[in-house]
C-alpha positions in Angstrom: 17.4 33.1 -16.4 20.7 32.2 -14.6 22.4 29.4 -16.5 23.5 27.3 -13.6 23.8 23.7 -12.5 23.1 23.4 -8.8 24.8 20.3 -7.3 23.9 18.3 -4.2 20.5 19.8 -3.4 18.7 18.4 -0.3 16.4 15.5 -1.0 13.4 14.2 0.7 13.9 11.3 3.1 14.3 8.1 1.0 12.2 5.9 3.3 9.3 8.4 3.2 9.5 8.6 -0.6 9.4 4.8 -0.9 6.4 4.7 1.5 4.6 7.2 -0.7 5.0 4.9 -3.7 2.5 2.6 -2.1 -0.3 5.2 -2.4 -2.0 6.6 -5.5 -1.7 10.1 -6.8 -5.3 10.9 -6.1 -5.0 9.6 -2.5 -2.0 11.7 -1.8 -3.4 14.8 -3.5 -6.6 14.6 -1.4 -4.7 13.7 1.8 -2.5 16.8 1.4 -5.4 19.2 1.0 -5.8 18.9 -2.7 -2.4 20.4 -3.4 0.5 19.6 -5.7 -1.3 18.1 -8.7 0.5 19.0 -11.9 -2.8 19.1 -13.9 -4.5 16.9 -16.5 -2.1 17.8 -19.3 0.7 15.7 -17.9 -0.2 12.2 -18.8 1.5 8.8 -18.7 2.9 7.6 -22.1 2.0 4.1 -21.0 -0.5 3.0 -18.4 0.3 0.7 -15.5 3.2 2.4 -13.7 3.4 4.0 -10.3 6.6 5.6 -9.1 7.8 7.9 -6.4 11.2 9.6 -6.4 13.1 12.8 -5.6 13.1 15.6 -8.3 16.1 16.6 -10.4 14.7 19.6 -12.2 15.6 20.9 -15.6 14.7 24.3 -17.2 15.3 24.2 -21.0 14.6 26.4 -23.9 11.9 25.0 -26.2 13.2 22.7 -28.9 16.5 22.3 -27.1 17.5 19.4 -24.9 21.1 20.4 -24.0 20.3 20.7 -20.3 18.8 17.2 -20.2 22.2 16.0 -21.2 23.7 18.2 -18.4 21.2 16.9 -15.9 21.8 13.2 -16.3 25.1 13.6 -14.5 23.3 15.1 -11.5 20.9 12.1 -11.1 21.2 9.6 -8.4 19.3 6.3 -7.7 15.8 7.0 -6.6 15.5 10.3 -8.5 12.8 11.4 -11.0 13.9 13.7 -13.8 11.5 16.7 -14.1 11.8 18.9 -17.2 10.0 22.0 -18.4 10.7 24.7 -20.9 10.8 28.5 -20.8 7.8 28.7 -23.1 5.4 26.0 -24.4 6.9 23.2 -26.5 5.7 19.9 -27.8 9.0 18.9 -29.5 10.3 15.3 -28.7 13.0 16.3 -26.3 13.5 12.9 -24.8 13.8 9.3 -26.1 15.2 5.9 -25.8 18.9 6.9 -25.5 18.2 9.3 -22.6 16.1 6.6 -20.9 19.0 4.2 -21.3 21.4 6.6 -19.6 18.9 7.3 -16.8 18.1 3.7 -16.1 21.8 3.0 -15.7 21.9 5.7 -13.0 18.9 4.3 -11.1 16.5 7.0 -12.1 12.8 5.9 -11.7 11.2 7.9 -14.4 10.6 11.2 -16.3 8.1 14.0 -16.0 8.3 16.4 -18.8 6.1 19.4 -19.7 7.0 18.9 -23.4 7.2 16.1 -25.9 8.8 12.6 -25.9 9.5 10.1 -28.7 10.6 6.5 -29.1 7.4 5.5 -27.3 7.6 1.8 -28.3 11.2 1.6 -27.1 10.4 3.3 -23.8 7.6 0.8 -23.2 9.8 -2.1 -24.0 12.5 -0.8 -21.6 9.9 -0.3 -18.8 11.0 3.3 -18.3 8.0 5.2 -17.0 7.3 8.6 -18.6 4.7 11.3 -18.0 4.6 14.0 -20.7 2.5 16.8 -22.2 3.0 15.5 -25.8 4.3 12.7 -28.0 6.2 14.0 -31.0 8.8 12.7 -33.5 10.1 16.3 -33.9 13.7 16.5 -32.8 15.6 19.2 -30.9 18.8 21.1 -30.9 21.6 21.1 -28.3 22.6 24.7 -28.4 21.0 26.9 -25.7 22.0 26.9 -22.0 19.4 26.6 -19.3 19.5 25.4 -15.7 19.5 22.3 -13.6 18.3 21.8 -10.0 16.5 25.2 -9.8 12.8 25.6 -8.9 10.5 25.1 -11.8 6.8 25.4 -12.4 4.5 22.9 -14.1 0.7 23.2 -14.0 0.9 26.1 -11.5 2.9 23.9 -9.1 6.3 24.9 -7.8 8.7 22.0 -7.9 12.1 22.3 -6.1 15.0 19.9 -6.5 14.6 17.1 -3.9 10.8 17.4 -3.7 8.9 14.2 -3.9 7.3 13.3 -7.3 4.6 10.7 -7.2 3.2 9.6 -10.6 0.7 6.9 -11.8 -2.2 6.5 -14.3 -4.0 9.5 -12.7 -1.2 11.9 -13.3 1.6 13.5 -11.2 1.6 15.1 -7.8 4.4 17.0 -6.0 5.0 16.8 -2.3 7.4 19.3 -0.7 10.5 17.5 0.5 9.9 18.7 4.1 6.4 17.3 4.1 7.2 13.7 2.9 6.7 12.0 6.3 3.5 14.0 6.9 2.2 13.0 3.5 2.8 9.3 4.3 0.7 9.6 7.5 -2.0 11.6 5.8 -2.2 9.1 2.9 -2.4 6.2 5.3 -5.3 7.8 7.2 -7.1 8.6 4.0 -6.7 5.0 2.7 -8.1 3.6 5.9 -11.0 6.0 5.7 -11.7 4.9 2.1 -11.4 1.3 3.1 -14.2 1.8 5.7 -16.3 3.6 3.2 -15.8 0.9 0.6 -16.9 -1.7 3.1 -20.0 0.4 3.9 -20.9 0.7 0.2 -20.5 -3.0 -0.2 -23.1 -3.4 2.5 -25.5 -1.2 0.7 -25.0 2.1 2.5 -25.5 5.2 0.2 -23.1 8.1 -0.1 -26.0 10.4 0.6 -26.2 9.0 4.1 -22.5 8.2 4.8 -21.4 11.7 3.8 -24.3 13.5 5.5 -25.6 14.8 2.3 -29.3 13.9 2.6 -30.1 16.5 5.2 -28.4 19.2 3.1 -30.5 18.7 0.0 -33.6 20.7 1.0 -31.4 23.7 1.8 -30.0 23.4 -1.8 -33.5 23.6 -3.2 -33.6 20.0 -4.3 -37.1 18.4 -4.2 -38.2 14.8 -4.5 -41.3 14.7 -6.8 -43.2 11.6 -7.9 -43.0 11.0 -11.6 -46.8 11.2 -12.1 -46.8 14.6 -10.3 -43.8 15.8 -12.2 -45.1 14.8 -15.6 -48.2 16.9 -15.1 -46.3 20.1 -14.6 
């Protein structure tokens, strides 16, 4: 690993990022071809938040939060701090004091592929966090890592300046160059879902709306009366 702090990386268009905040993670994930989802292991510490922001990335050693301290200085209003470690870790690398510093800089939240602590205080502060673990186990500040370099969480490559969208369903990454495209795709999907919702409210079945009924025989699915079935 090159122990480096990259300054002034390109960031996704702020207006597009703010627009994406109006859509859910599932909607954007589906609209962008089911890409970018960080996986089910990254979960909200508290339910009820939805944020979108530009990634400031941190690569740390397990059990060491030195580079989070380094990264705070690189954060700007509208950013989301994204932290991962060189090998799996559940230690509580982040807590209320870090959140205080980030809130002061206008950071919208944290995504961390490790542990956090001070959960009650984070909730009281209203600082949204998505993490892989909650743990009181503390960390050292001794081993250099990197800030604003590409990192991987859940098989997804996250570059500094990419869009991070997070809500109760998890976290999705949108490449910074695709932010405007993602807004258009999410809007189109939301409109399609609204039409489907209205159809379901009128009694239409998914079997018919999605054209599934005619496909069932080819899948070997039979409709059999109960009396006939019970005799077999």
